[in-house]
C-alpha positions as CSV (number, residue, x, y, z in Angstrom):
1,M,0.0,0.0,0.0
2,S,1.4,3.4,-0.9
3,Y,1.8,6.0,1.8
4,I,-0.1,9.3,1.4
5,P,1.6,12.1,3.4
6,N,-0.4,14.0,6.0
7,A,1.0,17.3,7.2
8,N,-0.8,16.8,10.6
9,D,0.7,13.4,11.2
10,P,3.6,13.8,13.6
11,T,5.1,10.6,12.2
12,A,5.1,12.0,8.7
13,P,8.5,12.4,6.9
14,A,10.2,15.7,7.5
15,D,9.8,16.7,3.8
16,T,6.0,16.4,3.9
17,I,4.3,19.5,2.4
18,D,2.7,21.7,5.0
19,R,-0.4,22.6,3.1
20,S,-1.3,25.6,5.2
21,T,2.2,27.1,4.8
22,A,2.1,26.4,1.1
23,A,-1.3,28.1,0.8
24,A,0.0,31.2,2.7
25,E,3.1,31.4,0.6
26,F,0.9,31.2,-2.6
27,R,-1.4,34.0,-1.3
28,A,1.7,36.1,-0.5
29,L,3.1,35.5,-4.0
30,K,-0.2,36.3,-5.7
31,T,-0.4,39.5,-3.7
32,L,3.2,40.4,-4.7
33,L,2.6,39.7,-8.4
34,N,-0.6,41.7,-8.4
35,S,0.6,44.6,-6.4
36,V,0.7,48.0,-8.2
37,S,3.9,50.0,-8.5
38,T,4.1,53.6,-9.9
39,V,6.7,54.4,-12.5
40,A,7.0,57.8,-14.2
41,S,7.4,57.9,-18.0
42,S,10.8,58.7,-19.3
43,A,13.0,57.9,-22.3
44,T,13.9,54.5,-20.7
45,P,11.6,53.9,-17.7
46,D,12.5,51.2,-15.2
47,I,9.5,49.0,-15.1
48,F,11.1,45.6,-14.4
49,N,12.8,46.4,-11.1
50,T,9.4,46.6,-9.3
51,T,7.7,44.5,-6.7
52,G,4.8,43.5,-8.9
53,R,3.6,43.1,-12.5
54,L,1.1,45.9,-12.5
55,I,2.5,49.4,-13.2
56,N,0.7,52.7,-12.7
57,Y,2.5,54.4,-15.6
58,T,2.3,58.2,-15.3
59,G,3.3,61.0,-17.5
60,V,3.5,61.4,-21.3
61,V,7.3,61.5,-21.9
62,L,8.2,59.6,-25.1
63,A,9.8,56.2,-24.3
64,T,12.2,54.5,-26.8
65,G,13.1,51.5,-24.6
66,F,13.3,50.3,-21.0
67,V,15.9,49.8,-18.3
68,A,17.3,46.3,-18.7
69,S,15.3,43.5,-17.2
70,V,16.8,41.2,-14.6
71,V,15.8,38.2,-16.8
72,G,14.6,37.7,-20.3
73,G,12.3,35.3,-22.1
74,A,9.4,35.3,-19.7
75,L,9.2,38.4,-17.6
76,S,6.3,40.8,-18.3
77,R,4.7,43.9,-17.0
78,Y,1.3,45.5,-17.4
79,L,1.2,49.2,-17.7
80,I,-1.9,51.1,-16.8
81,C,-1.3,54.4,-18.5
82,A,-2.5,57.4,-16.5
83,G,-1.9,59.7,-19.5
84,A,-1.5,59.6,-23.3
85,A,1.7,57.5,-23.1
86,Q,4.1,57.4,-26.1
87,F,6.4,54.7,-27.3
88,T,8.7,54.7,-30.3
89,A,9.4,51.4,-32.0
90,G,13.0,50.4,-32.7
91,P,15.4,47.4,-32.7
92,N,15.1,46.9,-29.0
93,L,11.4,48.0,-28.6
94,L,9.2,45.9,-30.9
95,I,5.7,47.3,-31.0
96,D,2.9,45.2,-32.5
97,G,1.6,46.8,-35.7
98,V,4.0,49.7,-35.6
99,A,7.0,50.1,-38.0
100,S,10.5,50.8,-36.6
101,G,10.9,54.5,-36.1
102,S,7.2,55.2,-35.8
103,T,5.5,56.2,-32.5
104,L,2.5,54.6,-30.8
105,T,0.4,57.0,-28.6
106,V,-2.1,55.3,-26.4
107,P,-5.0,57.1,-24.6
108,A,-5.2,57.6,-20.9
109,G,-6.5,54.5,-19.2
110,A,-5.0,52.2,-21.8
111,L,-3.6,48.8,-20.8
112,V,-0.2,47.9,-22.3
113,L,1.7,44.6,-22.0
114,V,5.5,44.7,-22.1
115,I,7.4,41.4,-22.5
116,A,11.1,41.1,-22.0
117,I,12.3,39.0,-25.0
118,T,15.8,39.3,-23.7
119,T,17.2,41.4,-20.9
120,T,17.5,44.4,-23.3
121,Q,14.9,43.7,-26.1
122,F,11.2,44.2,-25.4
123,R,7.9,43.6,-27.1
124,L,5.0,46.0,-26.5
125,I,1.4,45.2,-27.1
126,Q,-1.6,47.6,-26.6
127,L,-4.3,45.4,-25.0
128,S,-7.0,47.9,-24.3
129,P,-8.5,49.8,-26.0
130,P,-7.7,47.9,-29.2
131,A,-5.1,49.8,-31.2
132,A,-6.3,51.5,-34.3
133,P,-4.9,50.0,-37.5
134,T,-1.7,51.6,-38.7
135,F,-1.3,51.9,-42.4
136,A,1.9,52.4,-44.3
137,T,2.5,55.4,-46.5
138,I,4.2,55.2,-49.9
139,A,5.0,57.6,-52.6
140,T,2.0,58.0,-55.0
141,P,3.1,56.3,-58.3
142,A,1.5,56.7,-61.7
143,L,-1.2,54.1,-61.9
144,I,-0.6,51.7,-64.8
145,N,-3.5,49.6,-66.0
146,G,-2.9,46.0,-64.9
147,T,0.5,46.5,-63.4
148,V,1.2,44.4,-60.4
149,Y,2.5,46.2,-57.3
150,T,3.8,44.6,-54.1
151,N,3.4,46.0,-50.6
152,S,7.0,45.4,-49.5
153,G,6.5,47.1,-46.1
154,I,5.6,45.5,-42.7
155,A,2.3,47.4,-42.3
156,P,-0.8,47.1,-44.5
157,L,-1.6,49.7,-47.2
158,L,-4.9,51.4,-47.4
159,I,-5.4,52.2,-51.1
160,T,-8.0,54.5,-52.4
161,V,-8.8,54.6,-56.1
162,T,-10.7,57.6,-57.4
163,G,-11.8,58.7,-60.9
164,S,-14.7,60.0,-63.0
165,D,-17.0,58.0,-65.2
166,G,-17.3,60.6,-67.9
167,A,-20.9,61.1,-69.1
168,G,-21.9,58.6,-71.6
169,N,-19.1,56.1,-70.9
170,T,-19.7,52.6,-69.4
171,I,-16.7,51.9,-67.3
172,S,-15.3,49.2,-65.1
173,I,-12.5,49.6,-62.5
174,V,-11.5,46.3,-60.8
175,C,-9.1,46.0,-57.8
176,Y,-7.2,42.8,-57.0
177,I,-5.1,41.4,-54.2
178,G,-3.2,38.6,-55.8
179,A,-5.8,37.0,-58.1
180,Q,-8.8,37.8,-55.9
181,I,-11.1,40.7,-56.7
182,V,-11.5,42.8,-53.6
183,A,-13.2,46.0,-54.9
184,R,-15.0,47.1,-58.1
185,I,-16.4,50.3,-59.6
186,T,-18.9,50.1,-62.4
187,S,-20.9,52.9,-64.0
188,T,-23.1,53.5,-67.0
189,G,-21.8,57.1,-67.5
190,S,-23.7,59.5,-65.2
191,G,-20.8,61.9,-65.0
192,N,-20.3,61.4,-61.3
193,P,-17.0,61.0,-59.4
194,L,-16.1,57.4,-58.3
195,S,-14.1,56.1,-55.5
196,T,-13.3,52.8,-53.8
197,S,-10.8,51.6,-51.2
198,F,-9.1,48.3,-50.2
199,I,-6.5,47.2,-47.7
200,V,-3.4,45.3,-48.9
201,P,-1.7,43.1,-46.3
202,A,2.1,43.4,-45.9
203,G,3.9,41.3,-48.5
204,A,0.8,40.9,-50.8
205,T,0.6,41.9,-54.5
206,Y,-2.2,44.1,-55.9
207,K,-3.3,45.7,-59.1
208,V,-6.0,47.8,-60.6
209,T,-7.5,47.3,-64.1
210,W,-10.0,49.4,-66.0
211,N,-11.6,49.3,-69.5
212,A,-10.8,51.5,-72.4
213,A,-13.8,53.7,-71.9
214,A,-12.7,54.7,-68.4
215,P,-10.6,57.8,-67.8
216,T,-7.3,56.8,-66.0
217,P,-8.1,56.7,-62.3
218,T,-5.9,58.3,-59.7
219,F,-4.1,56.2,-57.1
220,V,-3.9,57.4,-53.6
221,T,-2.4,55.9,-50.4
222,Q,-3.3,57.1,-47.0
223,A,-1.5,56.8,-43.7
């Protein structure tokens, strides 16, 4: 018969787990992890040398990184931003959805997660409210009928195609991502301005085609 340790049994082995002590230690650890520390914003705020994972993050000073973490690979902090906090992405501060060199500004009350990938490289994720989508900006090229373009950036492109149908002309403008049609403009020639938009994911190809009766549409990208 196997022996089941009992912490209240005086004859139990010395290494028997004292459940009440373990429970107390767990409660203390939970309190420690969930305690709130206050850290003021700065160029490199020290958020990892705190007593808990929750940070009352005050101020609006632009941050470009953090003071080195004591350990990398698992350590994380949750920032409760008291003001419109700002963070600039770079090689050692990777911000989800934000290109290197660009700045993320979160509203007061936002919840931000910071993960120590290594002791000196960090990943930042805006948890609440959800971050607004960030679109890349590129130079506006001359739109060529049927030419395939590639979004070679790391952020999606918001593309707006505008034109005019020209009274009396039946026109068709078709927008593709890869081989899939994602937007279309058709008109029987009422002389009205036309517009459509579509979003191209990073790395995807896209093109716009139009029939001979259509005036050349313009090609616009928006940040």
